[in-house]
N, CA, C and O atoms as a GROMACS GRO file, in nm:
protein
  584
    1UNK      N    1   5.998   9.712  19.422
    1UNK     CA    2   5.958   9.574  19.442
    1UNK      C    3   5.977   9.537  19.588
    1UNK      O    4   6.084   9.562  19.644
    2UNK      N    5   5.875   9.478  19.651
    2UNK     CA    6   5.888   9.444  19.792
    2UNK      C    7   5.984   9.327  19.813
    2UNK      O    8   6.005   9.245  19.724
    3UNK      N    9   6.041   9.323  19.932
    3UNK     CA   10   6.129   9.211  19.967
    3UNK      C   11   6.047   9.089  20.003
    3UNK      O   12   5.925   9.088  19.991
    4UNK      N   13   6.115   8.987  20.047
    4UNK     CA   14   6.050   8.863  20.090
    4UNK      C   15   6.059   8.857  20.241
    4UNK      O   16   6.166   8.878  20.298
    5UNK      N   17   5.946   8.827  20.305
    5UNK     CA   18   5.950   8.818  20.450
    5UNK      C   19   5.881   8.689  20.495
    5UNK      O   20   5.800   8.632  20.423
    6UNK      N   21   5.914   8.645  20.612
    6UNK     CA   22   5.867   8.518  20.664
    6UNK      C   23   5.716   8.512  20.675
    6UNK      O   24   5.656   8.409  20.645
    7UNK      N   25   5.653   8.622  20.720
    7UNK     CA   26   5.507   8.622  20.732
    7UNK      C   27   5.440   8.600  20.598
    7UNK      O   28   5.342   8.526  20.588
    8UNK      N   29   5.493   8.664  20.493
    8UNK     CA   30   5.436   8.646  20.359
    8UNK      C   31   5.454   8.502  20.312
    8UNK      O   32   5.362   8.444  20.254
    9UNK      N   33   5.571   8.445  20.336
    9UNK     CA   34   5.595   8.306  20.295
    9UNK      C   35   5.499   8.210  20.365
    9UNK      O   36   5.449   8.117  20.303
   10UNK      N   37   5.474   8.234  20.494
   10UNK     CA   38   5.381   8.149  20.569
   10UNK      C   39   5.239   8.164  20.515
   10UNK      O   40   5.166   8.066  20.503
   11UNK      N   41   5.201   8.287  20.482
   11UNK     CA   42   5.067   8.311  20.428
   11UNK      C   43   5.052   8.245  20.290
   11UNK      O   44   4.948   8.188  20.259
   12UNK      N   45   5.157   8.253  20.209
   12UNK     CA   46   5.153   8.189  20.076
   12UNK      C   47   5.140   8.038  20.091
   12UNK      O   48   5.062   7.975  20.019
   13UNK      N   49   5.215   7.980  20.183
   13UNK     CA   50   5.208   7.835  20.205
   13UNK      C   51   5.066   7.796  20.250
   13UNK      O   52   5.013   7.694  20.207
   14UNK      N   53   5.006   7.877  20.338
   14UNK     CA   54   4.870   7.847  20.386
   14UNK      C   55   4.770   7.850  20.270
   14UNK      O   56   4.681   7.766  20.264
   15UNK      N   57   4.783   7.946  20.178
   15UNK     CA   58   4.694   7.952  20.062
   15UNK      C   59   4.714   7.829  19.972
   15UNK      O   60   4.617   7.775  19.920
   16UNK      N   61   4.836   7.787  19.955
   16UNK     CA   62   4.863   7.670  19.869
   16UNK      C   63   4.820   7.540  19.937
   16UNK      O   64   4.796   7.440  19.869
   17UNK      N   65   4.812   7.539  20.071
   17UNK     CA   66   4.763   7.420  20.141
   17UNK      C   67   4.615   7.395  20.110
   17UNK      O   68   4.571   7.280  20.110
   18UNK      N   69   4.540   7.501  20.084
   18UNK     CA   70   4.399   7.488  20.050
   18UNK      C   71   4.385   7.419  19.914
   18UNK      O   72   4.287   7.347  19.890
   19UNK      N   73   4.481   7.440  19.828
   19UNK     CA   74   4.484   7.376  19.697
   19UNK      C   75   4.406   7.454  19.594
   19UNK      O   76   4.336   7.550  19.624
   20UNK      N   77   4.421   7.409  19.471
   20UNK     CA   78   4.342   7.466  19.362
   20UNK      C   79   4.283   7.354  19.281
   20UNK      O   80   4.340   7.245  19.271
   21UNK      N   81   4.168   7.382  19.223
   21UNK     CA   82   4.097   7.283  19.143
   21UNK      C   83   4.153   7.285  19.001
   21UNK      O   84   4.159   7.390  18.937
   22UNK      N   85   4.193   7.167  18.954
   22UNK     CA   86   4.252   7.155  18.822
   22UNK      C   87   4.159   7.068  18.737
   22UNK      O   88   4.126   6.955  18.775
   23UNK      N   89   4.118   7.121  18.622
   23UNK     CA   90   4.039   7.043  18.525
   23UNK      C   91   4.140   6.958  18.448
   23UNK      O   92   4.224   7.011  18.375
   24UNK      N   93   4.130   6.828  18.464
   24UNK     CA   94   4.228   6.734  18.407
   24UNK      C   95   4.204   6.718  18.257
   24UNK      O   96   4.091   6.710  18.210
   25UNK      N   97   4.315   6.714  18.183
   25UNK     CA   98   4.310   6.688  18.039
   25UNK      C   99   4.323   6.539  18.013
   25UNK      O  100   4.381   6.465  18.093
   26UNK      N  101   4.268   6.495  17.899
   26UNK     CA  102   4.285   6.356  17.859
   26UNK      C  103   4.421   6.338  17.791
   26UNK      O  104   4.500   6.431  17.784
   27UNK      N  105   4.446   6.219  17.743
   27UNK     CA  106   4.575   6.187  17.682
   27UNK      C  107   4.605   6.275  17.560
   27UNK      O  108   4.721   6.296  17.525
   28UNK      N  109   4.500   6.328  17.496
   28UNK     CA  110   4.518   6.416  17.379
   28UNK      C  111   4.531   6.562  17.417
   28UNK      O  112   4.540   6.648  17.330
   29UNK      N  113   4.530   6.592  17.547
   29UNK     CA  114   4.544   6.730  17.593
   29UNK      C  115   4.414   6.808  17.594
   29UNK      O  116   4.415   6.930  17.610
   30UNK      N  117   4.302   6.740  17.575
   30UNK     CA  118   4.172   6.805  17.577
   30UNK      C  119   4.107   6.786  17.714
   30UNK      O  120   4.129   6.682  17.777
   31UNK      N  121   4.029   6.882  17.760
   31UNK     CA  122   3.963   6.867  17.890
   31UNK      C  123   3.882   6.738  17.898
   31UNK      O  124   3.806   6.706  17.806
   32UNK      N  125   3.899   6.664  18.006
   32UNK     CA  126   3.830   6.535  18.025
   32UNK      C  127   3.699   6.556  18.101
   32UNK      O  128   3.691   6.637  18.194
   33UNK      N  129   3.597   6.483  18.059
   33UNK     CA  130   3.466   6.488  18.122
   33UNK      C  131   3.418   6.346  18.149
   33UNK      O  132   3.469   6.250  18.090
   34UNK      N  133   3.320   6.332  18.237
   34UNK     CA  134   3.260   6.202  18.263
   34UNK      C  135   3.111   6.219  18.283
   34UNK      O  136   3.061   6.331  18.297
   35UNK      N  137   3.042   6.107  18.284
   35UNK     CA  138   2.898   6.108  18.308
   35UNK      C  139   2.820   6.097  18.179
   35UNK      O  140   2.878   6.096  18.070
   36UNK      N  141   2.687   6.087  18.192
   36UNK     CA  142   2.602   6.075  18.072
   36UNK      C  143   2.613   6.200  17.985
   36UNK      O  144   2.644   6.309  18.032
   37UNK      N  145   2.587   6.180  17.857
   37UNK     CA  146   2.603   6.288  17.759
   37UNK      C  147   2.525   6.414  17.796
   37UNK      O  148   2.570   6.525  17.767
   38UNK      N  149   2.411   6.399  17.860
   38UNK     CA  150   2.329   6.516  17.893
   38UNK      C  151   2.367   6.580  18.027
   38UNK      O  152   2.307   6.681  18.066
   39UNK      N  153   2.464   6.524  18.095
   39UNK     CA  154   2.504   6.578  18.226
   39UNK      C  155   2.654   6.561  18.249
   39UNK      O  156   2.696   6.518  18.356
   40UNK      N  157   2.735   6.594  18.149
   40UNK     CA  158   2.880   6.577  18.160
   40UNK      C  159   2.936   6.667  18.270
   40UNK      O  160   2.894   6.781  18.288
   41UNK      N  161   3.033   6.612  18.344
   41UNK     CA  162   3.102   6.687  18.449
   41UNK      C  163   3.251   6.680  18.423
   41UNK      O  164   3.299   6.580  18.369
   42UNK      N  165   3.326   6.783  18.462
   42UNK     CA  166   3.471   6.779  18.440
   42UNK      C  167   3.540   6.684  18.535
   42UNK      O  168   3.501   6.670  18.651
   43UNK      N  169   3.644   6.617  18.485
   43UNK     CA  170   3.732   6.538  18.570
   43UNK      C  171   3.825   6.638  18.638
   43UNK      O  172   3.894   6.714  18.571
   44UNK      N  173   3.826   6.637  18.771
   44UNK     CA  174   3.903   6.738  18.845
   44UNK      C  175   3.988   6.675  18.954
   44UNK      O  176   3.960   6.566  19.004
   45UNK      N  177   4.094   6.748  18.988
   45UNK     CA  178   4.177   6.715  19.104
   45UNK      C  179   4.204   6.847  19.177
   45UNK      O  180   4.236   6.948  19.116
   46UNK      N  181   4.189   6.843  19.309
   46UNK     CA  182   4.230   6.956  19.392
   46UNK      C  183   4.369   6.922  19.444
   46UNK      O  184   4.388   6.820  19.510
   47UNK      N  185   4.466   7.008  19.412
   47UNK     CA  186   4.607   6.982  19.444
   47UNK      C  187   4.666   7.095  19.526
   47UNK      O  188   4.639   7.212  19.502
   48UNK      N  189   4.747   7.057  19.625
   48UNK     CA  190   4.821   7.155  19.704
   48UNK      C  191   4.945   7.198  19.624
   48UNK      O  192   4.999   7.120  19.546
   49UNK      N  193   4.989   7.321  19.644
   49UNK     CA  194   5.102   7.375  19.568
   49UNK      C  195   5.238   7.337  19.623
   49UNK      O  196   5.250   7.279  19.731
   50UNK      N  197   5.340   7.369  19.546
   50UNK     CA  198   5.477   7.336  19.581
   50UNK      C  199   5.530   7.418  19.699
   50UNK      O  200   5.632   7.383  19.756
   51UNK      N  201   5.460   7.527  19.735
   51UNK     CA  202   5.500   7.604  19.853
   51UNK      C  203   5.429   7.558  19.979
   51UNK      O  204   5.460   7.606  20.088
   52UNK      N  205   5.334   7.466  19.966
   52UNK     CA  206   5.249   7.426  20.077
   52UNK      C  207   5.322   7.338  20.178
   52UNK      O  208   5.424   7.275  20.147
   53UNK      N  209   5.269   7.334  20.299
   53UNK     CA  210   5.323   7.243  20.400
   53UNK      C  211   5.290   7.098  20.361
   53UNK      O  212   5.365   7.006  20.395
   54UNK      N  213   5.180   7.076  20.291
   54UNK     CA  214   5.144   6.943  20.242
   54UNK      C  215   5.253   6.889  20.149
   54UNK      O  216   5.290   6.772  20.156
   55UNK      N  217   5.302   6.976  20.060
   55UNK     CA  218   5.408   6.936  19.967
   55UNK      C  219   5.535   6.899  20.044
   55UNK      O  220   5.599   6.798  20.015
   56UNK      N  221   5.572   6.980  20.141
   56UNK     CA  222   5.692   6.951  20.221
   56UNK      C  223   5.676   6.820  20.299
   56UNK      O  224   5.772   6.743  20.310
   57UNK      N  225   5.558   6.795  20.352
   57UNK     CA  226   5.535   6.669  20.424
   57UNK      C  227   5.543   6.550  20.329
   57UNK      O  228   5.595   6.445  20.366
   58UNK      N  229   5.493   6.565  20.206
   58UNK     CA  230   5.501   6.457  20.109
   58UNK      C  231   5.647   6.428  20.072
   58UNK      O  232   5.686   6.312  20.057
   59UNK      N  233   5.727   6.533  20.058
   59UNK     CA  234   5.870   6.515  20.031
   59UNK      C  235   5.938   6.444  20.148
   59UNK      O  236   6.018   6.352  20.127
   60UNK      N  237   5.907   6.486  20.270
   60UNK     CA  238   5.967   6.424  20.388
   60UNK      C  239   5.929   6.278  20.399
   60UNK      O  240   6.012   6.194  20.435
   61UNK      N  241   5.802   6.246  20.369
   61UNK     CA  242   5.758   6.107  20.375
   61UNK      C  243   5.832   6.023  20.272
   61UNK      O  244   5.871   5.909  20.300
   62UNK      N  245   5.852   6.079  20.153
   62UNK     CA  246   5.926   6.006  20.050
   62UNK      C  247   6.070   5.982  20.096
   62UNK      O  248   6.122   5.870  20.085
   63UNK      N  249   6.134   6.086  20.149
   63UNK     CA  250   6.274   6.073  20.193
   63UNK      C  251   6.287   5.980  20.313
   63UNK      O  252   6.388   5.912  20.327
   64UNK      N  253   6.185   5.978  20.398
   64UNK     CA  254   6.190   5.893  20.517
   64UNK      C  255   6.180   5.744  20.484
   64UNK      O  256   6.216   5.659  20.566
   65UNK      N  257   6.132   5.713  20.364
   65UNK     CA  258   6.122   5.573  20.324
   65UNK      C  259   6.260   5.509  20.324
   65UNK      O  260   6.273   5.388  20.340
   66UNK      N  261   6.364   5.590  20.305
   66UNK     CA  262   6.501   5.542  20.313
   66UNK      C  263   6.528   5.423  20.223
   66UNK      O  264   6.468   5.410  20.117
   67UNK      N  265   6.618   5.339  20.264
   67UNK     CA  266   6.661   5.227  20.181
   67UNK      C  267   6.553   5.120  20.168
   67UNK      O  268   6.564   5.032  20.083
   68UNK      N  269   6.450   5.126  20.251
   68UNK     CA  270   6.343   5.026  20.239
   68UNK      C  271   6.234   5.071  20.144
   68UNK      O  272   6.148   4.990  20.107
   69UNK      N  273   6.235   5.197  20.104
   69UNK     CA  274   6.133   5.247  20.013
   69UNK      C  275   6.144   5.188  19.875
   69UNK      O  276   6.253   5.150  19.832
   70UNK      N  277   6.031   5.179  19.805
   70UNK     CA  278   6.030   5.117  19.672
   70UNK      C  279   6.122   5.191  19.576
   70UNK      O  280   6.183   5.130  19.489
   71UNK      N  281   6.132   5.322  19.592
   71UNK     CA  282   6.212   5.401  19.499
   71UNK      C  283   6.361   5.373  19.517
   71UNK      O  284   6.436   5.378  19.420
   72UNK      N  285   6.404   5.345  19.636
   72UNK     CA  286   6.546   5.325  19.661
   72UNK      C  287   6.597   5.196  19.596
   72UNK      O  288   6.718   5.178  19.582
   73UNK      N  289   6.508   5.107  19.558
   73UNK     CA  290   6.546   4.980  19.499
   73UNK      C  291   6.567   4.991  19.348
   73UNK      O  292   6.599   4.892  19.282
   74UNK      N  293   6.549   5.110  19.293
   74UNK     CA  294   6.555   5.129  19.148
   74UNK      C  295   6.674   5.217  19.111
   74UNK      O  296   6.740   5.276  19.197
   75UNK      N  297   6.700   5.225  18.983
   75UNK     CA  298   6.805   5.313  18.933
   75UNK      C  299   6.765   5.459  18.958
   75UNK      O  300   6.650   5.489  18.989
   76UNK      N  301   6.862   5.549  18.943
   76UNK     CA  302   6.838   5.690  18.972
   76UNK      C  303   6.723   5.749  18.891
   76UNK      O  304   6.642   5.823  18.945
   77UNK      N  305   6.715   5.716  18.764
   77UNK     CA  306   6.606   5.770  18.682
   77UNK      C  307   6.471   5.726  18.736
   77UNK      O  308   6.377   5.806  18.743
   78UNK      N  309   6.461   5.601  18.775
   78UNK     CA  310   6.335   5.550  18.829
   78UNK      C  311   6.306   5.613  18.965
   78UNK      O  312   6.191   5.638  18.999
   79UNK      N  313   6.412   5.639  19.043
   79UNK     CA  314   6.398   5.706  19.172
   79UNK      C  315   6.333   5.842  19.152
   79UNK      O  316   6.242   5.879  19.226
   80UNK      N  317   6.379   5.917  19.053
   80UNK     CA  318   6.323   6.049  19.029
   80UNK      C  319   6.177   6.038  18.984
   80UNK      O  320   6.095   6.122  19.022
   81UNK      N  321   6.144   5.935  18.905
   81UNK     CA  322   6.005   5.913  18.866
   81UNK      C  323   5.918   5.887  18.988
   81UNK      O  324   5.812   5.947  19.003
   82UNK      N  325   5.963   5.797  19.077
   82UNK     CA  326   5.885   5.765  19.196
   82UNK      C  327   5.872   5.885  19.287
   82UNK      O  328   5.767   5.906  19.348
   83UNK      N  329   5.977   5.965  19.297
   83UNK     CA  330   5.970   6.086  19.380
   83UNK      C  331   5.860   6.178  19.328
   83UNK      O  332   5.778   6.226  19.405
   84UNK      N  333   5.859   6.202  19.196
   84UNK     CA  334   5.758   6.289  19.138
   84UNK      C  335   5.618   6.232  19.161
   84UNK      O  336   5.526   6.305  19.196
   85UNK      N  337   5.603   6.102  19.141
   85UNK     CA  338   5.472   6.040  19.160
   85UNK      C  339   5.428   6.047  19.305
   85UNK      O  340   5.316   6.091  19.334
   86UNK      N  341   5.514   6.006  19.396
   86UNK     CA  342   5.475   6.001  19.537
   86UNK      C  343   5.453   6.138  19.597
   86UNK      O  344   5.358   6.157  19.673
   87UNK      N  345   5.536   6.235  19.565
   87UNK     CA  346   5.520   6.370  19.620
   87UNK      C  347   5.394   6.434  19.562
   87UNK      O  348   5.318   6.497  19.636
   88UNK      N  349   5.371   6.419  19.433
   88UNK     CA  350   5.252   6.477  19.372
   88UNK      C  351   5.126   6.408  19.428
   88UNK      O  352   5.028   6.475  19.462
   89UNK      N  353   5.128   6.275  19.436
   89UNK     CA  354   5.014   6.202  19.493
   89UNK      C  355   4.987   6.246  19.636
   89UNK      O  356   4.872   6.256  19.679
   90UNK      N  357   5.092   6.272  19.710
   90UNK     CA  358   5.077   6.317  19.849
   90UNK      C  359   5.016   6.456  19.861
   90UNK      O  360   4.976   6.496  19.970
   91UNK      N  361   5.009   6.529  19.752
   91UNK     CA  362   4.952   6.664  19.753
   91UNK      C  363   4.811   6.668  19.698
   91UNK      O  364   4.748   6.774  19.699
   92UNK      N  365   4.759   6.557  19.650
   92UNK     CA  366   4.622   6.556  19.599
   92UNK      C  367   4.528   6.558  19.719
   92UNK      O  368   4.534   6.471  19.806
   93UNK      N  369   4.442   6.657  19.722
   93UNK     CA  370   4.349   6.676  19.834
   93UNK      C  371   4.214   6.610  19.807
   93UNK      O  372   4.148   6.563  19.900
   94UNK      N  373   4.172   6.606  19.681
   94UNK     CA  374   4.044   6.546  19.643
   94UNK      C  375   4.044   6.526  19.493
   94UNK      O  376   4.126   6.583  19.422
   95UNK      N  377   3.951   6.443  19.444
   95UNK     CA  378   3.934   6.429  19.301
   95UNK      C  379   3.792   6.388  19.268
   95UNK      O  380   3.717   6.343  19.354
   96UNK      N  381   3.756   6.405  19.142
   96UNK     CA  382   3.623   6.371  19.094
   96UNK      C  383   3.636   6.324  18.949
   96UNK      O  384   3.705   6.386  18.869
   97UNK      N  385   3.571   6.214  18.917
   97UNK     CA  386   3.571   6.165  18.780
   97UNK      C  387   3.668   6.050  18.755
   97UNK      O  388   3.699   6.020  18.640
   98UNK      N  389   3.716   5.986  18.860
   98UNK     CA  390   3.806   5.871  18.845
   98UNK      C  391   3.729   5.745  18.885
   98UNK      O  392   3.663   5.741  18.989
   99UNK      N  393   3.740   5.642  18.800
   99UNK     CA  394   3.660   5.522  18.819
   99UNK      C  395   3.745   5.397  18.802
   99UNK      O  396   3.851   5.400  18.738
  100UNK      N  397   3.697   5.286  18.859
  100UNK     CA  398   3.758   5.155  18.838
  100UNK      C  399   3.728   5.101  18.700
  100UNK      O  400   3.808   5.028  18.642
  101UNK      N  401   3.611   5.137  18.646
  101UNK     CA  402   3.560   5.072  18.525
  101UNK      C  403   3.524   5.174  18.417
  101UNK      O  404   3.491   5.289  18.448
  102UNK      N  405   3.530   5.132  18.291
  102UNK     CA  406   3.496   5.223  18.181
  102UNK      C  407   3.349   5.262  18.177
  102UNK      O  408   3.314   5.362  18.113
  103UNK      N  409   3.263   5.187  18.244
  103UNK     CA  410   3.121   5.221  18.248
  103UNK      C  411   3.093   5.333  18.348
  103UNK      O  412   2.981   5.385  18.355
  104UNK      N  413   3.194   5.370  18.426
  104UNK     CA  414   3.186   5.477  18.526
  104UNK      C  415   3.081   5.448  18.632
  104UNK      O  416   3.008   5.538  18.673
  105UNK      N  417   3.074   5.322  18.676
  105UNK     CA  418   2.978   5.284  18.779
  105UNK      C  419   3.043   5.268  18.916
  105UNK      O  420   2.974   5.269  19.018
  106UNK      N  421   3.175   5.253  18.919
  106UNK     CA  422   3.246   5.230  19.046
  106UNK      C  423   3.352   5.338  19.066
  106UNK      O  424   3.462   5.324  19.013
  107UNK      N  425   3.321   5.444  19.141
  107UNK     CA  426   3.420   5.550  19.164
  107UNK      C  427   3.545   5.497  19.234
  107UNK      O  428   3.538   5.412  19.323
  108UNK      N  429   3.658   5.548  19.191
  108UNK     CA  430   3.787   5.514  19.251
  108UNK      C  431   3.811   5.608  19.370
  108UNK      O  432   3.824   5.728  19.350
  109UNK      N  433   3.815   5.555  19.492
  109UNK     CA  434   3.835   5.642  19.608
  109UNK      C  435   3.971   5.714  19.600
  109UNK      O  436   4.068   5.658  19.548
  110UNK      N  437   3.976   5.836  19.650
  110UNK     CA  438   4.100   5.910  19.652
  110UNK      C  439   4.181   5.868  19.774
  110UNK      O  440   4.152   5.908  19.887
  111UNK      N  441   4.281   5.787  19.750
  111UNK     CA  442   4.377   5.748  19.853
  111UNK      C  443   4.515   5.775  19.794
  111UNK      O  444   4.529   5.790  19.673
  112UNK      N  445   4.616   5.781  19.878
  112UNK     CA  446   4.750   5.804  19.825
  112UNK      C  447   4.793   5.689  19.735
  112UNK      O  448   4.864   5.710  19.636
  113UNK      N  449   4.752   5.567  19.768
  113UNK     CA  450   4.786   5.452  19.684
  113UNK      C  451   4.719   5.461  19.547
  113UNK      O  452   4.783   5.438  19.444
  114UNK      N  453   4.590   5.494  19.546
  114UNK     CA  454   4.519   5.508  19.419
  114UNK      C  455   4.574   5.626  19.338
  114UNK      O  456   4.586   5.617  19.216
  115UNK      N  457   4.606   5.736  19.407
  115UNK     CA  458   4.662   5.851  19.337
  115UNK      C  459   4.795   5.815  19.273
  115UNK      O  460   4.821   5.850  19.158
  116UNK      N  461   4.880   5.744  19.346
  116UNK     CA  462   5.009   5.701  19.289
  116UNK      C  463   4.988   5.610  19.169
  116UNK      O  464   5.058   5.622  19.068
  117UNK      N  465   4.891   5.518  19.179
  117UNK     CA  466   4.863   5.426  19.068
  117UNK      C  467   4.815   5.502  18.945
  117UNK      O  468   4.857   5.470  18.833
  118UNK      N  469   4.728   5.601  18.963
  118UNK     CA  470   4.679   5.681  18.850
  118UNK      C  471   4.794   5.760  18.787
  118UNK      O  472   4.807   5.763  18.664
  119UNK      N  473   4.876   5.823  18.869
  119UNK     CA  474   4.986   5.906  18.816
  119UNK      C  475   5.091   5.821  18.747
  119UNK      O  476   5.153   5.865  18.650
  120UNK      N  477   5.112   5.700  18.795
  120UNK     CA  478   5.207   5.610  18.729
  120UNK      C  479   5.151   5.564  18.594
  120UNK      O  480   5.224   5.556  18.495
  121UNK      N  481   5.021   5.534  18.591
  121UNK     CA  482   4.960   5.485  18.467
  121UNK      C  483   4.934   5.596  18.366
  121UNK      O  484   4.925   5.569  18.246
  122UNK      N  485   4.922   5.720  18.413
  122UNK     CA  486   4.891   5.833  18.325
  122UNK      C  487   4.992   5.946  18.346
  122UNK      O  488   4.960   6.046  18.412
  123UNK      N  489   5.113   5.932  18.291
  123UNK     CA  490   5.215   6.034  18.313
  123UNK      C  491   5.174   6.173  18.263
  123UNK      O  492   5.229   6.273  18.309
  124UNK      N  493   5.080   6.181  18.169
  124UNK     CA  494   5.033   6.311  18.123
  124UNK      C  495   4.957   6.385  18.233
  124UNK      O  496   4.959   6.508  18.237
  125UNK      N  497   4.889   6.312  18.323
  125UNK     CA  498   4.822   6.376  18.437
  125UNK      C  499   4.927   6.423  18.537
  125UNK      O  500   4.917   6.533  18.591
  126UNK      N  501   5.029   6.339  18.561
  126UNK     CA  502   5.139   6.378  18.649
  126UNK      C  503   5.203   6.507  18.600
  126UNK      O  504   5.224   6.599  18.679
  127UNK      N  505   5.234   6.514  18.471
  127UNK     CA  506   5.297   6.635  18.415
  127UNK      C  507   5.207   6.757  18.431
  127UNK      O  508   5.256   6.865  18.463
  128UNK      N  509   5.076   6.740  18.409
  128UNK     CA  510   4.984   6.853  18.425
  128UNK      C  511   4.980   6.901  18.569
  128UNK      O  512   4.978   7.021  18.594
  129UNK      N  513   4.977   6.808  18.663
  129UNK     CA  514   4.971   6.848  18.804
  129UNK      C  515   5.099   6.913  18.851
  129UNK      O  516   5.094   7.010  18.926
  130UNK      N  517   5.214   6.862  18.808
  130UNK     CA  518   5.342   6.924  18.846
  130UNK      C  519   5.348   7.067  18.793
  130UNK      O  520   5.393   7.158  18.863
  131UNK      N  521   5.302   7.087  18.670
  131UNK     CA  522   5.299   7.223  18.614
  131UNK      C  523   5.206   7.313  18.695
  131UNK      O  524   5.241   7.428  18.724
  132UNK      N  525   5.091   7.263  18.733
  132UNK     CA  526   4.995   7.341  18.812
  132UNK      C  527   5.050   7.373  18.950
  132UNK      O  528   5.028   7.483  19.002
  133UNK      N  529   5.122   7.279  19.010
  133UNK     CA  530   5.179   7.305  19.143
  133UNK      C  531   5.281   7.418  19.139
  133UNK      O  532   5.294   7.493  19.236
  134UNK      N  533   5.352   7.430  19.028
  134UNK     CA  534   5.453   7.536  19.015
  134UNK      C  535   5.396   7.670  18.975
  134UNK      O  536   5.466   7.771  18.978
  135UNK      N  537   5.269   7.673  18.936
  135UNK     CA  538   5.202   7.799  18.899
  135UNK      C  539   5.149   7.865  19.025
  135UNK      O  540   5.029   7.858  19.054
  136UNK      N  541   5.238   7.928  19.099
  136UNK     CA  542   5.201   7.983  19.229
  136UNK      C  543   5.094   8.091  19.218
  136UNK      O  544   5.008   8.101  19.306
  137UNK      N  545   5.096   8.170  19.112
  137UNK     CA  546   4.995   8.274  19.095
  137UNK      C  547   4.855   8.214  19.085
  137UNK      O  548   4.757   8.278  19.125
  138UNK      N  549   4.845   8.093  19.033
  138UNK     CA  550   4.716   8.028  19.018
  138UNK      C  551   4.649   7.996  19.152
  138UNK      O  552   4.528   7.977  19.156
  139UNK      N  553   4.725   7.990  19.258
  139UNK     CA  554   4.668   7.962  19.389
  139UNK      C  555   4.607   8.088  19.451
  139UNK      O  556   4.531   8.079  19.547
  140UNK      N  557   4.641   8.203  19.397
  140UNK     CA  558   4.593   8.328  19.453
  140UNK      C  559   4.486   8.392  19.368
  140UNK      O  560   4.422   8.489  19.409
  141UNK      N  561   4.465   8.338  19.247
  141UNK     CA  562   4.362   8.391  19.156
  141UNK      C  563   4.226   8.334  19.194
  141UNK      O  564   4.218   8.229  19.258
  142UNK      N  565   4.119   8.403  19.155
  142UNK     CA  566   3.983   8.346  19.182
  142UNK      C  567   3.970   8.210  19.113
  142UNK      O  568   4.028   8.188  19.006
  143UNK      N  569   3.894   8.121  19.173
  143UNK     CA  570   3.874   7.987  19.120
  143UNK      C  571   3.810   7.991  18.983
  143UNK      O  572   3.724   8.075  18.956
  144UNK      N  573   3.853   7.902  18.897
  144UNK     CA  574   3.795   7.890  18.763
  144UNK      C  575   3.657   7.826  18.773
  144UNK      O  576   3.634   7.743  18.861
  145UNK      N  577   3.568   7.864  18.687
  145UNK     CA  578   3.434   7.807  18.685
  145UNK      C  579   3.420   7.697  18.583
  145UNK      O  580   3.309   7.648  18.559
  146UNK      N  581   3.534   7.654  18.520
  146UNK     CA  582   3.524   7.548  18.417
  146UNK      C  583   3.507   7.413  18.477
  146UNK      O  584   3.497   7.314  18.405
   0.00000   0.00000   0.00000
């Protein structure tokens, strides 16, 4: 078994910075789709991995909020929730299939604020993304066509 070296770690982080496309599940754990019945498209998020520099920057930004950050004003359990939400939201690179309205006429722009709002409102998406971020092998496998 090979050892661990700095060059490999840097290369792994660079691959995880590119992110991987995740087909988002709905609240029932089934793949989510949007659009008209004859042209359904998957709801997707491209997320950077836990080894990425994007992930480390998101952690640093959360920690830098210090005592003025929203998370610091809450109990420890809530602090951990906000950390998970903010760090994961900070790693979302792009998304498709998120809307303001149930008619799917007004796309929700991908911003860190909107990402945090979605992850707070849909903890099942947060859990799916955290699991995907920890699946390091998934960042090195060929992209899924689903």
